[in-house]
C-alpha positions, 0 to 999 in steps of 0.5 A: 396370617389367618390364611397360613393357619387355615393352610395347616393340615393339623389345624383343619383336622382339629377343626373338623374333629371338634365340629364333628364332636359338637354335632354328635353332642347336639344331635344325640341330645335333640334326638333323645329329647324328641323321644328317640330311645337313648341308644338309637338316638346316640347311634344315629347321631354318631353315624351322621357325625361320622359321615360328616367328619369323613366327608370334611376330613377327606375333602377339606383337611386332606384335599379330596384327592383320595378315592372313596373306595380306598379311603372310606374303608380305611377311615372306618377301620381307623375309627373303630380302632381309635374307639377301642384304643380310647377304651383301653387308654381310659381304663388304664388311666383310671385303673392303673394310674388313678386318674380322675374322670376329667384327666382320663378324658383329657388324656384319652382325647389327646392320645386318640386324636394324635393316633387318628391324625397320624394314621389319617395322614399316613394310611387313610389319606396319604400324600401322593407324591 
């Protein structure tokens, strides 16, 4: 049963995403505590987590069958689009629907993750058939 769960692309996608978020959180904290300015520490942590996430998504989640020259620019564009989409969703959740920060965060995370998964599957790392 564990093998069948690990074979599910969606499960692998979620594991990589959660791990990358955790890596970002830890690195941002450690870099700032070590004396790096918050903006620089956060940017460096994000860049490292981004590279780790891309590498894991391409290699483990989607089987490493895609050339970097094709998938990396698309992954970068997708993540920038997801960041902008998250900002719009977060703003709308609070300004239009009066959601609490916790609810806003949950809705934003779910929607951005869904968009990222679908676009990754269909555009960044499409099945080759």
